[in-house]
Z-matrix of the N, CA and C atoms (Angstrom, degrees):
N
C 1 1.456
C 2 1.517 1 110.84
N 3 1.337 2 118.21 1 -10.29
C 4 1.454 3 122.47 2 -174.90
C 5 1.515 4 112.72 3 -59.36
N 6 1.328 5 118.18 4 -44.26
C 7 1.451 6 119.91 5 -173.78
C 8 1.527 7 113.01 6 -87.41
N 9 1.316 8 118.59 7 -10.94
C 10 1.453 9 121.61 8 -178.28
C 11 1.521 10 110.82 9 -87.64
N 12 1.311 11 116.81 10 132.63
C 13 1.464 12 121.46 11 178.86
C 14 1.526 13 108.46 12 -81.44
N 15 1.307 14 117.83 13 125.91
C 16 1.453 15 122.38 14 179.49
C 17 1.518 16 109.83 15 -88.21
N 18 1.311 17 115.67 16 155.36
C 19 1.461 18 120.00 17 172.26
C 20 1.524 19 107.58 18 -144.46
N 21 1.318 20 115.79 19 157.34
C 22 1.454 21 120.67 20 178.47
C 23 1.517 22 108.41 21 -158.70
N 24 1.325 23 116.09 22 161.44
C 25 1.455 24 121.19 23 -178.58
C 26 1.528 25 112.71 24 -84.55
N 27 1.309 26 117.55 25 -24.71
C 28 1.452 27 121.93 26 179.71
C 29 1.511 28 110.33 27 157.34
N 30 1.327 29 116.04 28 158.20
C 31 1.462 30 118.75 29 -177.32
C 32 1.524 31 111.60 30 -68.04
N 33 1.322 32 118.57 31 -34.71
C 34 1.466 33 120.44 32 178.45
C 35 1.526 34 110.14 33 -63.94
N 36 1.334 35 117.19 34 -45.01
C 37 1.462 36 120.46 35 177.67
C 38 1.518 37 111.33 36 -64.15
N 39 1.324 38 116.83 37 -38.41
C 40 1.458 39 121.10 38 178.15
C 41 1.537 40 109.99 39 -60.22
N 42 1.318 41 116.73 40 -44.59
C 43 1.463 42 121.08 41 177.95
C 44 1.528 43 111.08 42 -64.24
N 45 1.340 44 117.28 43 -39.78
C 46 1.468 45 120.86 44 178.98
C 47 1.520 46 111.84 45 -66.51
N 48 1.321 47 116.40 46 -37.36
C 49 1.462 48 121.04 47 -177.58
C 50 1.524 49 112.83 48 -76.48
N 51 1.323 50 117.59 49 -19.09
C 52 1.466 51 121.52 50 -177.12
C 53 1.528 52 110.85 51 -127.81
N 54 1.342 53 117.95 52 54.84
C 55 1.475 54 119.21 53 -178.46
C 56 1.524 55 110.91 54 -66.27
N 57 1.311 56 114.94 55 138.72
C 58 1.457 57 120.26 56 176.73
C 59 1.513 58 114.85 57 74.11
N 60 1.326 59 117.41 58 0.60
C 61 1.456 60 119.57 59 -179.86
C 62 1.520 61 109.71 60 -88.87
N 63 1.296 62 115.87 61 176.31
C 64 1.457 63 121.71 62 -172.85
C 65 1.528 64 111.95 63 -80.58
N 66 1.333 65 116.56 64 60.18
C 67 1.459 66 121.50 65 173.37
C 68 1.522 67 107.51 66 -90.23
N 69 1.314 68 117.06 67 134.99
C 70 1.455 69 121.71 68 175.78
C 71 1.523 70 107.07 69 -106.83
N 72 1.312 71 116.51 70 123.03
C 73 1.464 72 121.65 71 -174.54
C 74 1.525 73 109.13 72 -114.38
N 75 1.327 74 115.80 73 124.24
C 76 1.463 75 121.19 74 -178.93
C 77 1.522 76 111.45 75 -68.48
N 78 1.319 77 114.59 76 146.46
C 79 1.457 78 120.35 77 170.57
C 80 1.535 79 107.54 78 -60.01
N 81 1.323 80 118.40 79 147.00
C 82 1.474 81 121.12 80 -175.30
C 83 1.529 82 113.05 81 -79.70
N 84 1.336 83 115.49 82 70.69
C 85 1.466 84 120.82 83 -177.72
C 86 1.534 85 112.22 84 -111.81
N 87 1.340 86 117.43 85 -4.39
C 88 1.460 87 120.74 86 -173.15
C 89 1.520 88 111.91 87 -99.88
N 90 1.331 89 114.01 88 150.59
C 91 1.466 90 121.99 89 173.40
C 92 1.515 91 108.10 90 -115.28
N 93 1.325 92 115.81 91 153.61
C 94 1.466 93 121.96 92 177.80
C 95 1.522 94 109.77 93 -88.31
N 96 1.346 95 115.88 94 132.50
C 97 1.460 96 120.71 95 178.89
C 98 1.523 97 113.30 96 -127.18
N 99 1.308 98 118.71 97 -14.80
C 100 1.451 99 120.87 98 -177.97
C 101 1.514 100 112.59 99 -89.17
N 102 1.319 101 115.75 100 170.14
C 103 1.456 102 121.38 101 177.94
C 104 1.517 103 113.24 102 -73.01
N 105 1.321 104 117.26 103 -21.95
C 106 1.467 105 122.23 104 175.84
C 107 1.521 106 108.07 105 -101.08
N 108 1.311 107 116.88 106 118.04
C 109 1.465 108 120.06 107 179.85
C 110 1.525 109 111.42 108 -84.84
N 111 1.323 110 117.06 109 -28.83
C 112 1.465 111 121.37 110 178.46
C 113 1.527 112 108.27 111 -112.15
N 114 1.331 113 115.90 112 128.13
C 115 1.458 114 120.65 113 178.88
C 116 1.520 115 108.92 114 -154.91
N 117 1.305 116 115.61 115 161.88
C 118 1.456 117 120.66 116 179.27
C 119 1.515 118 109.05 117 -157.10
N 120 1.318 119 115.13 118 163.61
C 121 1.451 120 120.10 119 177.37
C 122 1.503 121 112.17 120 164.76
N 123 1.304 122 114.87 121 176.15
C 124 1.458 123 122.24 122 177.38
C 125 1.529 124 108.83 123 -73.63
N 126 1.318 125 116.13 124 139.19
C 127 1.464 126 122.91 125 -175.90
C 128 1.533 127 111.71 126 -80.79
N 129 1.333 128 114.75 127 133.44
C 130 1.463 129 124.09 128 166.92
C 131 1.522 130 104.73 129 -118.60
N 132 1.328 131 118.25 130 128.77
C 133 1.466 132 120.25 131 -174.24
C 134 1.525 133 112.81 132 -107.51
N 135 1.316 134 113.33 133 152.84
C 136 1.457 135 121.87 134 177.22
C 137 1.526 136 107.91 135 -149.05
N 138 1.327 137 116.54 136 134.56
C 139 1.460 138 121.51 137 175.30
C 140 1.521 139 107.10 138 -119.37
N 141 1.330 140 116.25 139 118.41
C 142 1.459 141 121.40 140 179.58
C 143 1.526 142 108.12 141 -154.99
N 144 1.305 143 116.47 142 152.41
C 145 1.463 144 120.53 143 -176.05
C 146 1.515 145 110.07 144 -126.70
N 147 1.328 146 115.47 145 115.15
C 148 1.459 147 123.68 146 176.57
C 149 1.527 148 112.62 147 52.86
N 150 1.321 149 116.09 148 34.49
C 151 1.466 150 123.91 149 177.20
C 152 1.521 151 106.56 150 -151.60
N 153 1.322 152 117.41 151 112.24
C 154 1.465 153 119.77 152 -176.59
C 155 1.531 154 113.22 153 -101.66
N 156 1.332 155 117.69 154 18.11
C 157 1.467 156 120.73 155 179.55
C 158 1.524 157 111.85 156 -54.21
N 159 1.335 158 117.08 157 -45.78
C 160 1.457 159 120.17 158 -178.23
C 161 1.526 160 112.61 159 -76.31
N 162 1.324 161 117.63 160 -21.21
C 163 1.469 162 119.66 161 172.73
C 164 1.525 163 108.10 162 -60.76
N 165 1.319 164 116.39 163 -47.87
C 166 1.471 165 120.98 164 177.65
C 167 1.526 166 110.38 165 -59.71
N 168 1.321 167 116.75 166 -48.06
C 169 1.472 168 120.82 167 -178.12
C 170 1.527 169 111.16 168 -55.88
N 171 1.326 170 117.07 169 -45.77
C 172 1.466 171 120.10 170 -179.33
C 173 1.528 172 111.76 171 -69.36
N 174 1.331 173 117.49 172 -41.30
C 175 1.470 174 119.83 173 -178.60
C 176 1.524 175 112.24 174 -70.11
N 177 1.326 176 117.61 175 -17.87
C 178 1.465 177 120.67 176 174.70
C 179 1.522 178 111.62 177 -72.97
N 180 1.323 179 117.04 178 -20.30
C 181 1.462 180 121.84 179 178.14
C 182 1.518 181 109.94 180 -81.23
N 183 1.311 182 116.23 181 160.39
C 184 1.464 183 120.31 182 177.48
C 185 1.515 184 111.07 183 -63.45
N 186 1.319 185 116.04 184 124.57
C 187 1.455 186 120.46 185 -178.39
C 188 1.518 187 113.87 186 -78.30
N 189 1.320 188 117.24 187 -33.00
C 190 1.462 189 122.97 188 -179.48
C 191 1.527 190 112.00 189 48.39
N 192 1.335 191 116.15 190 41.48
C 193 1.457 192 120.81 191 177.18
C 194 1.512 193 115.14 192 76.44
N 195 1.329 194 117.68 193 11.80
C 196 1.463 195 120.62 194 -179.28
C 197 1.526 196 111.61 195 -83.56
N 198 1.342 197 115.20 196 171.99
C 199 1.461 198 122.91 197 179.37
C 200 1.527 199 108.21 198 -120.27
N 201 1.328 200 116.37 199 125.58
C 202 1.460 201 121.48 200 175.95
C 203 1.527 202 108.31 201 -85.87
N 204 1.328 203 116.33 202 121.88
C 205 1.461 204 122.78 203 178.67
C 206 1.530 205 107.20 204 -109.28
N 207 1.334 206 116.05 205 116.81
C 208 1.458 207 122.14 206 -174.13
C 209 1.521 208 110.30 207 -113.14
N 210 1.336 209 115.64 208 116.86
C 211 1.458 210 120.86 209 172.09
C 212 1.522 211 106.92 210 -89.26
N 213 1.325 212 115.34 211 98.90
C 214 1.465 213 121.42 212 -179.98
C 215 1.526 214 110.66 213 -99.23
N 216 1.323 215 115.62 214 21.53
C 217 1.458 216 120.25 215 176.73
C 218 1.510 217 114.43 216 69.75
N 219 1.329 218 117.97 217 11.71
C 220 1.459 219 120.52 218 -178.88
C 221 1.516 220 113.36 219 72.17
N 222 1.333 221 117.59 220 15.53
C 223 1.463 222 120.77 221 -177.54
C 224 1.521 223 111.62 222 -61.99
N 225 1.309 224 114.84 223 133.64
C 226 1.465 225 122.21 224 176.05
C 227 1.525 226 110.08 225 -112.26
N 228 1.346 227 116.78 226 22.61
C 229 1.473 228 121.24 227 -175.80
C 230 1.519 229 114.86 228 -103.13
N 231 1.328 230 117.91 229 -10.09
C 232 1.461 231 121.14 230 178.02
C 233 1.531 232 108.68 231 -164.62
N 234 1.329 233 116.11 232 168.37
C 235 1.462 234 121.70 233 -175.91
C 236 1.525 235 110.88 234 -100.32
N 237 1.312 236 116.27 235 132.26
C 238 1.466 237 122.34 236 -179.99
C 239 1.528 238 112.52 237 -90.13
N 240 1.327 239 117.63 238 -13.73
C 241 1.463 240 122.16 239 -177.94
C 242 1.520 241 108.32 240 -146.92
N 243 1.317 242 115.85 241 137.85
C 244 1.456 243 121.42 242 175.03
C 245 1.522 244 109.19 243 -131.68
N 246 1.322 245 116.07 244 -172.02
C 247 1.460 246 119.51 245 -174.88
C 248 1.528 247 112.99 246 -62.84
N 249 1.323 248 118.41 247 -34.07
C 250 1.465 249 120.11 248 -178.80
C 251 1.531 250 111.79 249 -68.41
N 252 1.325 251 117.44 250 -42.28
C 253 1.460 252 120.15 251 177.11
C 254 1.530 253 110.87 252 -70.51
N 255 1.322 254 117.29 253 -35.83
C 256 1.467 255 120.37 254 176.84
C 257 1.526 256 110.20 255 -64.27
N 258 1.323 257 117.39 256 -41.00
C 259 1.461 258 121.18 257 176.65
C 260 1.525 259 110.82 258 -63.72
N 261 1.310 260 117.47 259 -38.50
C 262 1.458 261 122.42 260 175.89
C 263 1.536 262 110.40 261 -61.66
N 264 1.330 263 116.56 262 -41.12
C 265 1.468 264 121.26 263 177.67
C 266 1.530 265 110.98 264 -61.63
N 267 1.320 266 116.83 265 -43.19
C 268 1.472 267 121.04 266 178.41
C 269 1.519 268 109.72 267 -63.15
N 270 1.320 269 116.33 268 -48.62
C 271 1.463 270 121.72 269 -178.48
C 272 1.529 271 111.73 270 -57.37
N 273 1.327 272 116.74 271 -35.21
C 274 1.456 273 120.90 272 -175.51
C 275 1.527 274 114.15 273 -99.52
N 276 1.322 275 117.29 274 12.57
C 277 1.462 276 120.67 275 169.41
C 278 1.516 277 117.62 276 80.91
N 279 1.329 278 118.04 277 25.90
C 280 1.457 279 120.57 278 175.13
C 281 1.523 280 109.20 279 -80.23
N 282 1.323 281 117.12 280 142.95
C 283 1.461 282 122.05 281 178.30
C 284 1.523 283 111.24 282 -80.62
N 285 1.325 284 116.35 283 -37.30
C 286 1.449 285 119.26 284 -177.88
C 287 1.509 286 112.75 285 -169.99
N 288 1.340 287 113.79 286 173.75
C 289 1.467 288 122.93 287 178.03
C 290 1.523 289 106.99 288 -138.58
N 291 1.334 290 115.61 289 131.02
C 292 1.464 291 121.94 290 174.31
C 293 1.519 292 106.15 291 -116.76
N 294 1.334 293 116.36 292 122.43
C 295 1.461 294 121.00 293 -175.94
C 296 1.513 295 110.44 294 -122.66
N 297 1.320 296 115.44 295 120.80
C 298 1.452 297 121.23 296 172.92
C 299 1.523 298 106.56 297 -84.84
N 300 1.323 299 114.03 298 71.16
C 301 1.450 300 124.73 299 -174.67
C 302 1.521 301 107.60 300 172.16
N 303 1.328 302 116.58 301 -153.90
C 304 1.464 303 121.74 302 -173.89
C 305 1.524 304 113.11 303 -111.64
N 306 1.328 305 113.75 304 161.37
C 307 1.461 306 122.69 305 169.69
C 308 1.524 307 107.58 306 -123.04
N 309 1.330 308 116.16 307 172.77
C 310 1.457 309 121.43 308 172.65
C 311 1.525 310 108.33 309 -137.43
N 312 1.315 311 117.56 310 178.15
C 313 1.465 312 122.62 311 -176.96
C 314 1.526 313 110.44 312 57.32
N 315 1.324 314 115.45 313 42.85
C 316 1.467 315 121.30 314 -174.37
C 317 1.526 316 112.89 315 -57.73
N 318 1.306 317 118.35 316 -39.57
C 319 1.461 318 120.91 317 -178.77
C 320 1.532 319 110.62 318 -62.98
N 321 1.323 320 117.19 319 -45.20
C 322 1.460 321 121.26 320 179.37
C 323 1.530 322 110.90 321 -68.42
N 324 1.325 323 117.90 322 -39.39
C 325 1.470 324 121.28 323 179.00
C 326 1.527 325 111.29 324 -62.61
N 327 1.319 326 116.53 325 -34.40
C 328 1.467 327 120.78 326 -179.52
C 329 1.525 328 112.35 327 -66.04
N 330 1.316 329 117.46 328 -18.49
C 331 1.462 330 121.95 329 179.61
C 332 1.530 331 113.19 330 -88.96
N 333 1.315 332 117.45 331 -7.66
C 334 1.465 333 120.95 332 -175.00
C 335 1.532 334 111.96 333 -93.84
N 336 1.330 335 117.42 334 145.93
C 337 1.468 336 120.83 335 178.53
C 338 1.528 337 111.50 336 -79.52
N 339 1.334 338 115.23 337 67.03
C 340 1.454 339 122.59 338 -176.43
C 341 1.517 340 108.25 339 -146.10
N 342 1.327 341 116.99 340 138.44
C 343 1.454 342 120.55 341 172.53
C 344 1.508 343 109.38 342 -80.09
N 345 1.321 344 117.56 343 129.81
C 346 1.465 345 121.90 344 177.96
C 347 1.525 346 107.49 345 -137.23
N 348 1.319 347 115.63 346 122.25
C 349 1.458 348 121.35 347 172.92
C 350 1.520 349 107.67 348 -123.08
N 351 1.317 350 115.91 349 135.21
C 352 1.461 351 122.07 350 179.50
C 353 1.521 352 108.37 351 -152.94
N 354 1.322 353 115.32 352 172.23
C 355 1.460 354 119.73 353 -179.35
C 356 1.521 355 112.74 354 -76.05
N 357 1.337 356 116.79 355 -39.62
C 358 1.464 357 121.05 356 -173.90
C 359 1.528 358 109.01 357 -167.32
N 360 1.323 359 114.77 358 -175.66
C 361 1.458 360 120.86 359 174.33
C 362 1.523 361 109.20 360 -112.92
N 363 1.324 362 114.24 361 155.20
C 364 1.464 363 121.18 362 176.58
C 365 1.527 364 107.02 363 -154.82
N 366 1.330 365 119.16 364 134.20
C 367 1.462 366 120.02 365 -175.39
C 368 1.528 367 115.46 366 -76.21
N 369 1.331 368 118.21 367 -16.62
C 370 1.464 369 121.27 368 -174.77
C 371 1.524 370 111.44 369 -83.16
N 372 1.363 371 116.33 370 133.75
C 373 1.464 372 119.72 371 175.66
C 374 1.520 373 109.99 372 -81.30
N 375 1.323 374 115.89 373 167.89
C 376 1.465 375 121.07 374 -177.35
C 377 1.521 376 111.20 375 -84.65
N 378 1.320 377 114.86 376 169.38
C 379 1.454 378 121.66 377 168.01
C 380 1.525 379 106.95 378 -75.89
N 381 1.319 380 117.26 379 160.93
C 382 1.469 381 122.14 380 178.59
C 383 1.527 382 108.09 381 -120.02
N 384 1.332 383 115.09 382 95.70
C 385 1.459 384 121.19 383 -178.82
C 386 1.527 385 112.29 384 -114.68
N 387 1.333 386 116.52 385 -7.18
C 388 1.460 387 120.73 386 -179.03
C 389 1.522 388 113.27 387 70.80
N 390 1.337 389 116.29 388 25.58
C 391 1.459 390 120.51 389 -177.02
C 392 1.523 391 111.03 390 -98.85
N 393 1.319 392 114.98 391 148.27
C 394 1.449 393 121.03 392 175.90
C 395 1.514 394 111.16 393 143.88
N 396 1.328 395 115.38 394 171.79
C 397 1.459 396 121.27 395 179.33
C 398 1.515 397 108.82 396 -134.02
N 399 1.324 398 116.13 397 136.57
C 400 1.465 399 120.45 398 -179.80
C 401 1.513 400 110.59 399 -114.14
N 402 1.345 401 114.28 400 160.90
C 403 1.463 402 122.69 401 177.69
C 404 1.517 403 113.30 402 55.89
N 405 1.325 404 115.72 403 44.65
C 406 1.467 405 121.45 404 173.85
C 407 1.529 406 107.54 405 -126.05
N 408 1.336 407 118.29 406 154.54
C 409 1.469 408 118.61 407 173.63
C 410 1.526 409 110.43 408 -62.65
N 411 1.320 410 116.78 409 138.38
C 412 1.463 411 121.97 410 175.41
C 413 1.522 412 108.03 411 -128.83
N 414 1.314 413 116.05 412 155.96
C 415 1.469 414 120.53 413 -178.01
C 416 1.517 415 109.99 414 -136.90
N 417 1.336 416 115.07 415 127.34
C 418 1.460 417 122.20 416 172.44
C 419 1.522 418 108.39 417 -163.44
N 420 1.311 419 116.82 418 165.31
C 421 1.470 420 123.38 419 -179.50
C 422 1.527 421 111.63 420 52.51
N 423 1.341 422 116.06 421 32.18
C 424 1.449 423 121.13 422 176.76
C 425 1.519 424 115.42 423 76.99
N 426 1.329 425 117.41 424 10.45
C 427 1.464 426 121.52 425 -175.66
C 428 1.523 427 110.78 426 -131.31
N 429 1.318 428 114.94 427 142.72
C 430 1.467 429 121.10 428 171.57
C 431 1.525 430 107.44 429 -95.94
N 432 1.333 431 115.83 430 129.53
C 433 1.459 432 123.23 431 177.78
C 434 1.523 433 107.61 432 -109.72
N 435 1.312 434 116.22 433 123.07
C 436 1.465 435 121.61 434 177.47
C 437 1.522 436 108.68 435 -109.51
N 438 1.317 437 117.85 436 144.21
C 439 1.460 438 118.79 437 173.14
C 440 1.533 439 108.78 438 -55.73
N 441 1.330 440 116.05 439 133.97
C 442 1.459 441 120.54 440 -179.77
C 443 1.514 442 114.73 441 93.35
N 444 1.349 443 118.52 442 -12.34
C 445 1.461 444 120.17 443 174.04
C 446 1.526 445 108.86 444 -61.36
N 447 1.317 446 116.16 445 164.07
C 448 1.463 447 121.02 446 174.41
C 449 1.519 448 108.34 447 -104.75
N 450 1.322 449 116.39 448 130.93
C 451 1.457 450 121.99 449 -178.77
C 452 1.517 451 109.10 450 -116.24
N 453 1.328 452 115.41 451 134.15
C 454 1.459 453 123.27 452 177.45
C 455 1.525 454 107.03 453 -124.88
N 456 1.327 455 117.66 454 128.70
C 457 1.459 456 120.78 455 -177.04
C 458 1.525 457 110.11 456 -138.64
N 459 1.317 458 115.25 457 144.93
C 460 1.462 459 122.08 458 172.57
C 461 1.522 460 107.98 459 -158.51
N 462 1.329 461 117.00 460 -165.52
C 463 1.463 462 120.90 461 -177.46
C 464 1.526 463 112.83 462 -63.68
N 465 1.342 464 117.42 463 -20.25
C 466 1.467 465 121.11 464 -179.37
C 467 1.518 466 113.20 465 -85.80
N 468 1.322 467 117.77 466 -19.48
C 469 1.456 468 118.53 467 179.26
C 470 1.506 469 113.66 468 148.88
N 471 1.326 470 114.79 469 -163.78
C 472 1.461 471 123.11 470 -178.06
C 473 1.526 472 108.67 471 -124.10
N 474 1.329 473 116.36 472 128.39
C 475 1.457 474 122.36 473 177.83
C 476 1.521 475 107.96 474 -122.51
N 477 1.322 476 116.66 475 134.81
C 478 1.464 477 122.25 476 -179.06
C 479 1.523 478 108.62 477 -119.97
N 480 1.326 479 115.12 478 139.94
C 481 1.456 480 121.41 479 -176.71
C 482 1.514 481 109.40 480 -135.54
N 483 1.327 482 117.35 481 137.19
C 484 1.458 483 122.88 482 174.56
C 485 1.522 484 106.56 483 -77.95
N 486 1.346 485 118.78 484 120.63
C 487 1.463 486 120.51 485 -176.23
C 488 1.535 487 113.29 486 -65.72
N 489 1.327 488 117.47 487 -19.76
C 490 1.457 489 121.21 488 179.14
C 491 1.513 490 112.16 489 -87.66
N 492 1.345 491 116.44 490 -5.27
C 493 1.455 492 121.35 491 -178.84
C 494 1.527 493 109.23 492 -138.40
N 495 1.365 494 117.58 493 58.28
C 496 1.472 495 119.54 494 -174.95
C 497 1.504 496 113.93 495 -72.36
């Protein structure tokens, strides 16, 4: 599913079309910051706390329409993504980024053709220690995100689906 571009009509329609199925729906804690309000793709996971070194490393790779899901521990003390990393994501073909933490440069990010969901904004950048773990299951907002899951997001929320159990 990595190379195939996904599309959908909306998370509400997705929920209506798949009642009672194994859809995982995030708690409504995220705000939209990117220029694309609706986005979807295969999940790539990253767990890091107040250090966005690996966010850059992953966004430098070809996104192929995937969504980077970052468990930043819910930190509201610094930003895990700014306009330069968001521009890198666009350049490398990422569909979106979901951050359980903060972003910065919100005005510039809103102009980019990228889906960005995060908890809030914060002007301070992170430390660079090169710490974190990628491609592991992460859990936040009441949902478990596994590498390879399918994520659908729009103004109504975030829905996650196991591609092996549609």
